N, C-alpha and C positions, 0 to 999 in steps of 0.2 A: 544577775539576780537583783531584784529590787532592794532598795535600802531597808525597807521594813523587814523583809525576810532575812536579810543579812544581819540586821541587828538582833533578831530573834535567835538565829543560829549562833552568832558569836557571843550572845548573852548567856548561853548554857554550854560552854565548851566541855565541862566535865560530864554532864549528863549525856551529851551527844557523843562523847568519846572522840572529840576532834583531835586529829593529828596531822602533821605535815610530813609528806613522804618525799625524800630527796633521793634521786637515782642518778644514773650515769648522765642523763640528759638534762638534769635540773641545774639551772644557773643559781646556785645556792645563795650567793651574797645578795643578788638582786631580789630573789624570792623572799628571803627572810626579812628584808626591809619592807616588803609590801604587806605581808600577813601579820596577824597578831602573834603574840608570844605563846604559841601552842607547842605541845610536845613534838619532838622530831623523831622520825623514823628514817634512818639512813641505810640505803641498800645500794652497794656498789659491787658489781660483778666484773672481774677482770678489768679494772679501771685503767685506761691509758694514762700516760704521763701527763697529758693535758688536763686530766680531771683531778689531779692531786690537789689543786687549790680549792676545788669544790668540796672535796672531802675535808680538808683542813678548816674550811669556813664553817662547816657543820659541827666539827669537833670542838670549835671554840665555845659552843653553847653547851657545855658539859652539864649544866643544870637542867637542860631541856631534853637531852638525849634519852629516849626510852628504849629504842632498839637500834643496834648497830650491826650491819652485815658487811664485812670486807672479805670478798670471796675471790680466790685465785689472785692474790696480791703478791708481787715480787718482794723479796726481802728488803731492798732499798726503800720501797714505798712503805712497807709495813713498819720499818724503823721510824720513818717520819710520822706516821699516824700514831704509833704507840707513844712517841715522845710528846705528842700533842695531847695525849689523854692522861695527864698526870694528876688531875683533880679528882677527888671522890665524886662519884656519880650517884646522886641520891634518887634519880628518876629511872636509871637504867634497869630494864627487866629482861632483855634478850641481847645476847652478844654472840655473834658468829665471826670467827677469824680463821681464814684458810690460806695458807701459803701455797703458791703454785710452783715452788722450787722442787726439782727432783732430788732423789736421794744423794746424788753425788755433789750437789751444791751445798755450801754452808748456809745455815739458817740463822735468821736474826733472833736473838734471845730477847724476849720481852722484859724490860727492866722491872725491878721490884717496885719502882715508883708508879707503875701502871695503875690508873684509877685511884691513886693514893692508897692502894691496898684495901679499898672499901667500896662495896656495892650492895647495900643492905636490901634492896628490892629485887635483886637479880633472881630470876626464875629459871632461865636457860643459859647455859654456857657451853659453847661448841668451839673446840680448837682442833685444827688439823695441821699437823707438822709445825706447830707453833710452840717452841719451848718457853716456859714461863716459871722460873724458879720461885717467884713470889706467889704462886698459885695457892699454897696452903693459907696464907694470910687472907687472900681474897675469899676463899671458901669459908673461913671462919666467920666472915662478916655476912655472908649470904645465907642466912639461916632459913630463908624461904625458898631455897633452890629446889626445883622440880625435875629438871633434866640436866645431867652432867655428861658430856660426851667429849672424850679426849682421843682423837684418832691419830695414827701414825706418829706416836710420841717419839721424837728423836732422843738419843741418849743424853743430850744436853738438857732435856726437859724431864729427866728422871726424878721421881718423887718416891720416897720410901713407902712400902705398903702400909706400915703402921701409921704413917702420917696421913695417908689417904683415908684409912679407916677412922682415925680420930676426927678428921675434917668433916666427913660426911655424916658422922654421928650426930652433929648439931642440926642437920637438915632433915627434920622428921617428916617432911613432905616429899622427899626425893622419890620419884617413881621410876626413872630410867637412869642407868649408870652404864657407861661405855668406856672401857680402858683398852686401847689397842696400841701396843708398842711397835716400833718400826723394825727392831732387830733383837735377837737374843742377847745382845750386849747389855741390855737393860735388865739386870738381875741383882738381887740382894747379895751383898758381900757375905761370904760364908762366916767370917768372924763377927759380923754385926748382927746376924740373925739371933733372935731371942726365942725362948720357949713360948708356947701359946699362953695367953693370959688366963687368969682364973675366971674372969667375967668377959662378956662380949657386949658390944653395942648393938642395939636393936634398931633396924631401919623399918619402921612399921608400914610405910607406904610403898616400898620398893616392889615393883612387879616385873621389871625387865632389866637383865644384867648380861652384858656381853664383854668378853675378855679375849685378847690375843697377846700372848707373851710366854714367858717361861713358867714352868710349874712351881718353882720355888716362890716366885712373887705371888701367885694366886694362893698358894698354901698359907703364906704369911697373912694374906688379906682375909680370906674366908675364916681363918681361925679366930678373927677378931670381930666378926659381925654375924648377926642373925637377920633373916628377912622372911618372916612368917607368911607373907602374901606373895612371894616371888612365884610367878607362873611361867616365865620364859627365861631360860638361861642358855647362852651360847658360849662355849669355851673352846678356843683353838690354841694349841701349844705349838711353839717352834719345835722342830724335830729334836728328839733326844733318844738315845739308845735305851735308857732305862727310865721308866715312868713310875714314880712313887708319890701318890697323892692321897694319903690317909685323911688329911684335913678336908679336902674336897668331898670325899666320900661321906664324911661325917656331916658336912654342911648340907649335902643333898638329903641325907637321912633325917635331919632335924627340920627340914622344910616341907611341910605337909603337902603343898600343891605340886612340888616337884616329884614327890614320891608316887603321885597318881599317874598312871599310864592308862588313861581312859580307853584308848583304842587297843591296848595290849599288843602294840606292834613296835617294831624297830626297823629303821631303814639304814642300811650301810651304803655310803655313797663314795665312789672312787672318782677322782678327777686328776687333771694334770698338775695340780698344785698340792693336793693332799688327800686325806681320807677322813671321814667322819661317820659317827653313828648317832642317829636321832631317835629319841623316844617321844613321839608326839602325844599330847593330850587332846588338842583340837588343832584346827588349821593354823592358829596363831599362837598357840601355847605349847610348851614342851621343853625338852632338854636335849641339847646338842653338845657332844664332845668330839673333838677331832684333833688332827695333827698335820702340820705343814711338812710335807716331804714328797719328793717326786718319784723315787725309785719304787717299783712295785713290791719288791720284797720288804723294803722298809715300811711301806704302807700296810702290808699285812701284819707285820710284827707290831707296828704301832697300834693298829686296830685291835689286835688281840690284847695288848696291854691296857688300852682304854676300857675295854669291856670287862676285864678281870680286876683292874686295880682302881679305877676311877668311879665307875657306876657301882652303886650298892648292889650286891648280888641278890638281895631280896627283891630288888626292882627288876633286874635282868631275868630272874626266874619266873616272872609273870608274863613274859613276852610269848605270845602264841602265833603271831604273824611276823615273819622275818623277810624283808625285801633286800635284795642285793642288786645295786644299780650302778650305772656308769654315767657320770656327768658329761655333758657335751661341750661345756665352756669352762676350761678347755678339757679335751679328752685326755685320759691317762695314757701314758706311753708304757704299754705292757712289755715286760721282759719275758723271754721264752724259757728261761732257766729257773723259774720259780718252783721251789720244792712243793710237792703235793701236801706235805705235812703242814705247811704254812696256811693253806686254805682250811684244813681241818681244825686248826687251832682256834680260828675265829668262831667256830661253831660250838666249842666246848662249853661256854657258860650258858648257852641257850637250851637248857634241858627241858623246857616246857613248850617249845615251838611245835605247833601242829601243822602249820602251812608255810612252806618255803617258796618264795617267788624269785625267779632268776630272770634278769633282763637278757635280751638276745645277745648283748655284747659280752656279758660275763658267763653265760651258760657254757660256752665251749671251754672256758678256763677252769670252771668249777667241776664240770662233769668228770674229768679224769680222777679227781680226788674222791668223788663219791663211789666210783667203781672199785676203789680200794677197800670199801667197807663191806667186806664179805666174811662169811664164816662167823667166828666168835666176835669179830669187830662190827658186825652188821648193825648193832643197836648201841654201841658205845658212844656214838656221836648222833645227836638229834634223836634221842630215844623215843620221844613222843610224836615224832613226825607222822602225819597221816596223808598229806597231799603235797605234791611237788608241781608247781606251776612254772612253765617255761614260756617266755614271751613269744618265741618263734613257734608258730602254730604247728609246723611239721619239721621238728629237728631231724636231721639226717646224718648219715655217716658216723664218725667217731662219737659225736654227742649222743646220738640215739643209742649207740652200742654201749657206751659207758653208763648211761642212765638205766638201760635195760638190765645190766649186771647188778646195779644197786637195787632196782625194784625186785629182781629175782631173789637176791640175798635177803631182803626184808620179808619176802613172802615165805621163804624157808624158815626164817626165825620167828614166824607167827606174828610179825608186826608189818602187815601189808600197807603199802602206800599207793595212792592213786596219782596218775600223771594227767595233767590237764594243760590246755593252752591258756596263756594269760595275755 
């Protein structure tokens, strides 16, 4: 570049938003000595040990760091890097930290001195399996936070739900919140749980909320917040035999955009890891509630509880299209001794369903339960049903026979249904 153009470019660094990007292949110490004192973006993905000095060289310029990405970093290296980031970072806007240690390995705890506990310009914070006890102090300083994502939170990184609620209440621009714990060990102590407060904090910009953990933690959190614009919510619980979530039900009921099921449909999805029920509004908006469990009978019991105790019944009773599907990644391991009554229980809340869709994998498992609905029981389950869609175009054998008995019983009860391929 000619000197004239170079002078013009470097004469307007803020207007042109000039930044220096340091990556795995960047000789940082040599580079920073050549270029002007521009803001630094540091992106290191799975850095080898030979790159540690490059990372440390960039971290020395704490007053210029605007984005830091340390992805798939072993704990020993993460310990070195976090020790080098003790000064408050007034320029930092984006921070991604991801440990590559597996669950069996001990994780390095980020010290309270990290960033001096202050990052006032921080807009995005992403931590994956990185415990940070000093997180509340940092969040209090980051009042302009827009995205907060804490994934695979180990128990050593546990933060009380009321503390999280208080911290994010100061971030009025927060749009995305992700809290995903690594194990059910991270739960509020029974003796420390307090009754719901009289007033709640309002998160006026929050539109996306995802949670994985125990129901007690979520109950204590949503009892303290309101999110009037929330349009997508994904909740996955670790397996528990009894699910009691009145605070979650109330939270959904007082959130206008979550109460709207524009497509009036629900999708039940079985996988090798768990089960979920989704009430979509659009392709990217809606409400998902599920539970992590592998055994088929537990999945059916969990799904029944989710639909009866977590979803507001006023919302469930608007569903007219019900899909029951099997996920292929990974596929569920079906048990052969599932009681028929377990299948019927998941249908009970859906009193307004007109169209039932069965994938070809689940149809042979559900059909035997439908053929039990004869005589006086013909309309006690799915009373509004008008059409049954089976993915297999030509169901044969026991499936066809069982569905035929169900259709005949509905015909006799003067509530006929049509059978179609899907």
